[in-house]
C-alpha positions as CSV (number, residue, x, y, z in Angstrom):
1,Q,-64.0,80.2,23.5
2,V,-62.8,81.4,26.8
3,H,-59.5,82.5,28.0
4,L,-58.1,82.6,31.2
5,V,-55.7,83.5,33.0
6,E,-54.0,83.3,36.8
7,S,-52.0,85.4,39.1
8,G,-51.0,85.8,43.1
9,G,-49.3,82.5,43.8
10,G,-46.1,82.5,45.9
11,S,-44.8,81.0,48.7
12,V,-46.4,81.9,52.7
13,Q,-45.9,80.2,56.3
14,A,-48.8,78.0,57.9
15,G,-51.5,79.9,58.3
16,G,-50.5,82.9,56.4
17,S,-52.7,84.3,53.2
18,L,-53.1,84.3,49.7
19,R,-55.5,85.8,47.0
20,L,-55.5,84.1,43.4
21,S,-57.0,86.2,40.6
22,C,-58.0,84.9,37.3
23,A,-58.8,87.1,34.5
24,A,-61.5,85.1,32.2
25,S,-62.1,87.1,28.7
26,G,-64.6,85.3,25.6
27,N,-67.7,84.2,26.1
28,L,-68.3,83.7,30.1
29,G,-72.8,84.6,30.4
30,N,-74.4,83.3,33.2
31,S,-74.1,79.8,32.8
32,R,-71.1,78.7,33.6
33,F,-69.1,77.6,36.3
34,I,-65.9,79.7,37.3
35,A,-63.5,76.9,39.8
36,W,-60.3,76.4,40.8
37,F,-58.4,73.6,40.9
38,R,-55.7,72.6,42.8
39,Q,-53.1,69.9,41.8
40,A,-50.7,68.3,44.7
41,A,-47.5,66.6,43.5
42,G,-49.1,62.9,42.2
43,K,-51.9,64.3,43.0
44,E,-55.3,64.1,40.9
45,R,-56.1,67.6,40.4
46,E,-59.4,68.8,42.5
47,G,-62.4,71.0,43.0
48,V,-61.7,73.0,45.5
49,A,-64.1,76.6,44.7
50,G,-66.5,77.0,42.2
51,I,-68.4,80.2,41.5
52,R,-72.0,80.6,38.8
53,A,-73.8,83.5,39.7
54,S,-74.2,84.4,42.8
55,S,-74.1,81.0,44.2
56,T,-70.7,79.2,45.5
57,F,-69.4,75.7,46.1
58,Y,-65.9,74.7,48.4
59,D,-64.6,71.4,49.0
60,D,-65.0,70.2,52.7
61,S,-60.9,70.8,53.1
62,V,-61.1,74.6,52.3
63,K,-64.7,75.6,53.6
64,G,-64.0,78.4,56.4
65,R,-61.3,79.2,55.5
66,F,-60.5,79.9,51.5
67,T,-63.0,82.6,49.5
68,I,-64.2,82.3,46.1
69,S,-65.8,85.5,44.8
70,R,-66.1,87.4,41.5
71,D,-65.6,91.0,39.9
72,N,-68.4,91.3,36.8
73,A,-67.3,95.1,35.9
74,K,-63.7,93.6,35.9
75,N,-64.2,90.1,34.1
76,T,-62.3,89.1,37.5
77,F,-62.6,85.8,39.7
78,Y,-60.7,85.5,43.4
79,L,-59.7,83.2,45.4
80,Q,-58.7,84.4,48.8
81,M,-57.3,81.6,51.3
82,D,-56.4,82.5,54.3
83,S,-55.2,79.7,57.2
84,L,-52.9,78.4,54.8
85,K,-51.8,75.3,55.5
86,P,-49.0,73.0,54.6
87,G,-51.4,70.2,52.7
88,D,-52.9,73.6,50.7
89,T,-49.5,73.7,48.4
90,A,-50.3,72.7,45.1
91,L,-50.5,74.4,40.7
92,Y,-54.0,76.1,41.8
93,Y,-56.2,76.5,38.2
94,C,-58.5,79.1,37.0
95,A,-61.5,76.7,34.5
96,A,-64.8,77.8,32.9
97,S,-67.1,74.8,32.9
98,R,-69.4,74.2,29.7
99,P,-72.3,75.9,30.1
100,C,-75.8,74.8,31.9
101,I,-79.1,76.0,33.3
102,G,-81.4,74.5,36.3
103,D,-80.6,73.1,39.7
104,H,-79.0,69.9,39.0
105,C,-76.2,72.1,37.1
106,S,-74.5,72.6,41.3
107,D,-73.4,68.5,41.1
108,M,-71.0,69.8,38.4
109,W,-69.2,72.0,39.6
110,S,-66.5,69.7,40.8
111,S,-66.1,67.6,37.6
112,R,-62.8,68.4,36.1
113,G,-64.6,67.4,32.6
114,D,-67.5,69.9,32.5
115,Y,-64.8,72.3,32.3
116,P,-63.6,72.9,28.7
117,Y,-61.5,75.7,29.2
118,W,-58.9,76.0,32.2
119,G,-55.3,78.9,32.5
120,Q,-51.9,77.8,32.0
121,G,-51.6,77.4,36.9
122,T,-50.0,79.7,39.2
123,Q,-48.1,78.0,42.5
124,V,-49.0,78.1,45.9
125,T,-46.4,76.7,48.4
126,V,-46.7,76.3,52.1
127,S,-44.1,75.7,54.4
128,S,-44.4,74.8,58.4
């Protein structure tokens, strides 16, 4: 079992920054992805960024603006969001994937169906 709690959401003007945190507990290991997903009103939930061991993955829409990182000592994962745009407005979720070993696993980082564990979400609102 894995338990995830997000924090750090809020309201910011376009061009501003926010840092989301995801406190994780349980059996994480090194073979799970931890990823940030977001869901805007009326849209499907989409993968934003993922991390597995030292490898990171990003959706094209956030490359160069968002950075995912981890603090293993605190079992906490972060999403640093810079140069925010109104289009980034969404409910952001932290999620933990099923364990996966092998190079083929990199394809699953943004696959919602491979994530059995989810946090409660934190709202990010970017105004123009």
